[in-house]
Structures are given as C-alpha cells and as structure tokens.
Backbone as CSV, one residue per row, in Angstrom:
resi,resn,N_x,N_y,N_z,CA_x,CA_y,CA_z,C_x,C_y,C_z
1,MET,130.606,128.478,54.434,129.890,128.436,55.697,130.279,129.652,56.522
2,ARG,129.293,130.246,57.170,129.502,131.394,58.052,129.016,131.000,59.436
3,GLU,129.629,131.583,60.467,129.194,131.260,61.824,129.525,132.391,62.785
4,PHE,128.864,132.358,63.934,129.203,133.264,65.028,128.922,132.553,66.348
5,THR,129.604,133.013,67.378,129.423,132.486,68.731,128.749,133.566,69.557
6,TYR,127.791,133.158,70.394,127.036,134.128,71.180,126.769,133.571,72.577
7,THR,126.951,134.426,73.579,126.615,134.067,74.953,125.290,134.723,75.298
8,VAL,124.316,133.916,75.666,122.959,134.388,75.932,122.934,135.256,77.188
9,THR,122.323,136.444,77.077,122.254,137.378,78.199,120.838,137.535,78.753
10,ASP,119.835,137.038,78.048,118.454,137.146,78.516,118.293,136.321,79.794
11,ASP,117.640,136.895,80.799,117.452,136.211,82.080,116.737,134.873,81.945
12,GLU,115.897,134.735,80.922,115.139,133.500,80.715,115.819,132.555,79.726
13,GLY,116.995,132.893,79.257,117.668,132.067,78.257,116.946,132.186,76.921
14,ILE,117.024,131.146,76.114,116.273,131.142,74.852,114.892,130.583,75.182
15,HIS,113.910,131.476,75.264,112.555,131.067,75.627,111.634,131.168,74.421
16,ILE,110.393,130.780,74.600,109.493,130.510,73.479,109.238,131.708,72.562
17,ARG,109.033,132.900,73.108,108.713,134.044,72.244,109.836,134.353,71.265
18,PRO,111.065,134.616,71.741,112.120,134.905,70.768,112.482,133.685,69.918
19,ALA,112.329,132.495,70.475,112.626,131.298,69.685,111.689,131.223,68.487
20,GLY,110.404,131.488,68.707,109.441,131.472,67.611,109.765,132.515,66.550
21,LEU,110.210,133.681,67.006,110.544,134.753,66.064,111.779,134.417,65.221
22,ILE,112.820,133.880,65.851,114.038,133.564,65.082,113.780,132.413,64.109
23,VAL,112.983,131.441,64.522,112.640,130.337,63.621,111.906,130.879,62.397
24,LYS,110.956,131.770,62.627,110.200,132.353,61.515,111.132,133.107,60.560
25,LYS,112.072,133.866,61.107,113.023,134.608,60.273,113.913,133.659,59.468
26,MET,114.414,132.600,60.100,115.345,131.703,59.421,114.667,130.879,58.334
27,LYS,113.362,130.669,58.446,112.632,129.929,57.415,112.582,130.685,56.094
28,MET,112.907,131.970,56.117,112.902,132.773,54.891,114.139,132.499,54.026
29,TYR,115.121,131.789,54.569,116.385,131.574,53.860,116.502,130.132,53.380
30,ARG,117.168,129.963,52.256,117.375,128.623,51.699,118.543,127.900,52.361
31,SER,119.453,128.655,52.935,120.626,128.055,53.582,120.216,127.198,54.774
32,ASP,121.041,126.204,55.071,120.878,125.441,56.301,121.405,126.310,57.431
33,VAL,120.622,126.473,58.488,121.034,127.271,59.632,120.884,126.403,60.875
34,THR,121.987,126.241,61.613,121.964,125.403,62.807,122.452,126.178,64.016
35,ILE,122.095,125.676,65.190,122.570,126.227,66.451,123.111,125.066,67.272
36,THR,124.304,125.265,67.833,124.941,124.231,68.633,125.111,124.741,70.055
37,HIS,124.719,123.898,70.999,124.836,124.193,72.430,125.490,122.963,73.054
38,GLY,126.725,123.133,73.490,127.456,121.969,74.003,127.692,120.992,72.872
39,GLU,127.227,119.777,73.062,127.403,118.758,72.030,126.149,118.540,71.196
40,ASP,125.108,119.322,71.472,123.839,119.170,70.767,123.681,120.244,69.700
41,THR,123.190,119.827,68.533,122.955,120.753,67.430,121.504,120.631,66.988
42,ALA,120.893,121.778,66.680,119.506,121.806,66.236,119.377,122.674,64.993
43,ASP,118.367,122.359,64.202,118.009,123.156,63.035,117.340,124.426,63.544
44,LEU,117.861,125.583,63.197,117.322,126.857,63.669,116.012,127.215,62.960
45,LYS,115.514,126.327,62.120,114.223,126.528,61.463,113.137,125.667,62.100
46,LYS,113.477,124.970,63.199,112.527,124.075,63.861,112.421,124.451,65.338
47,LEU,111.244,124.950,65.709,111.028,125.471,67.052,111.285,124.443,68.145
48,PHE,110.729,123.252,68.009,110.889,122.257,69.070,112.336,121.805,69.211
49,ALA,113.051,121.749,68.107,114.471,121.389,68.170,115.246,122.465,68.923
50,LEU,114.967,123.733,68.624,115.637,124.837,69.301,115.305,124.835,70.791
51,MET,114.045,124.705,71.127,113.648,124.713,72.538,114.223,123.507,73.281
52,GLY,114.396,122.403,72.581,114.950,121.194,73.191,116.387,121.351,73.660
53,LEU,117.081,122.357,73.154,118.462,122.581,73.589,118.520,123.099,75.022
54,GLY,117.462,123.759,75.481,117.412,124.254,76.851,118.490,125.262,77.204
55,VAL,118.759,126.209,76.313,119.830,127.184,76.518,119.427,128.194,77.594
56,GLN,120.277,128.341,78.606,120.033,129.243,79.726,120.936,130.470,79.651
57,LYS,120.616,131.473,80.465,121.426,132.680,80.539,122.868,132.324,80.881
58,GLY,123.802,132.964,80.186,125.217,132.748,80.423,125.827,131.612,79.630
59,GLU,124.999,130.845,78.938,125.516,129.741,78.131,125.824,130.225,76.716
60,THR,126.788,129.570,76.097,127.261,129.971,74.774,126.746,129.016,73.709
61,VAL,126.349,129.599,72.577,125.899,128.818,71.430,126.709,129.232,70.203
62,VAL,126.733,128.353,69.220,127.358,128.655,67.935,126.278,128.518,66.869
63,VAL,126.100,129.560,66.087,125.115,129.563,65.006,125.880,129.497,63.690
64,LYS,125.475,128.576,62.825,126.138,128.396,61.529,125.114,128.442,60.410
65,ALA,125.511,129.046,59.304,124.685,129.069,58.094,125.533,128.575,56.933
66,ASN,124.925,127.732,56.105,125.637,127.169,54.972,124.679,127.080,53.790
67,GLY,125.013,127.794,52.707,124.166,127.736,51.530,124.249,129.018,50.727
68,GLU,123.372,129.116,49.744,123.446,130.207,48.779,123.206,131.591,49.366
69,ASP,122.430,131.699,50.446,122.177,133.008,51.049,122.694,133.067,52.495
70,GLU,123.792,132.343,52.741,124.345,132.240,54.097,124.778,133.576,54.676
71,ASP,125.309,134.468,53.857,125.761,135.762,54.376,124.604,136.555,54.988
72,GLU,123.504,136.610,54.265,122.349,137.352,54.775,121.729,136.632,55.975
73,ALA,121.618,135.317,55.908,121.022,134.555,57.007,121.815,134.723,58.296
74,ILE,123.124,134.637,58.226,123.949,134.747,59.434,123.917,136.171,59.969
75,SER,123.856,137.141,59.079,123.777,138.538,59.495,122.478,138.814,60.251
76,ILE,121.385,138.333,59.725,120.076,138.514,60.375,120.034,137.757,61.698
77,ALA,120.555,136.537,61.724,120.566,135.756,62.966,121.396,136.458,64.034
78,ARG,122.572,136.942,63.686,123.439,137.624,64.656,122.736,138.858,65.227
79,ALA,122.159,139.660,64.355,121.462,140.863,64.808,120.307,140.502,65.738
80,PHE,119.579,139.453,65.411,118.454,139.030,66.251,118.942,138.601,67.629
81,PHE,119.973,137.776,67.662,120.506,137.322,68.952,120.963,138.505,69.794
82,GLU,121.686,139.433,69.184,122.202,140.571,69.919,121.087,141.483,70.447
83,GLU,120.005,141.607,69.718,118.907,142.484,70.116,117.904,141.815,71.058
84,ASN,117.779,140.489,71.000,116.706,139.805,71.713,117.133,138.764,72.735
85,LEU,118.352,138.312,72.668,118.769,137.235,73.570,120.046,137.584,74.300
C-alpha cells in the first residue's frame, strides 16, 4: 500500500471540475484508491463519494492506493493534487 497526505490549497476546496478529472484518472488503474478526510473515507473512483466528503481549503486528506499498479496510481494522484488542488 502507498499513501500520501495533502493539505488542499484551492480556494474552493475539492470542487466538481477537478474532482471529475481525478476520478476519471483513477478509473484507469486496477488498484483500490481511497481518500480519507477526518473519519470519512471515499473511493477516489466515485465522484459522488468524493464530493460527499466536502473537503474545504486548508483541510488535510490522505490518499491511499493498494493493488498491482499502486505505485503509478499514487504517483499520478499526488501530481494531480499538487497541480490542481
């Protein structure tokens, strides 16, 4: 399992446009990819689950990937978060 912690810097938090893009990217991987915000965890391949977390600017999330292509999935997720959120 691979993971990283990220503090959201986007003024709008995790909003619909980047959420849709990251979900689309994560669907390309076979690994399970999750995002945890506080005590809530969502599948990073499901848009409504991700949006349901309600992550705002300044809040911290943990993204985890587990599976056969976890290294690539976590690398792509980290780069996306750093560039877009």
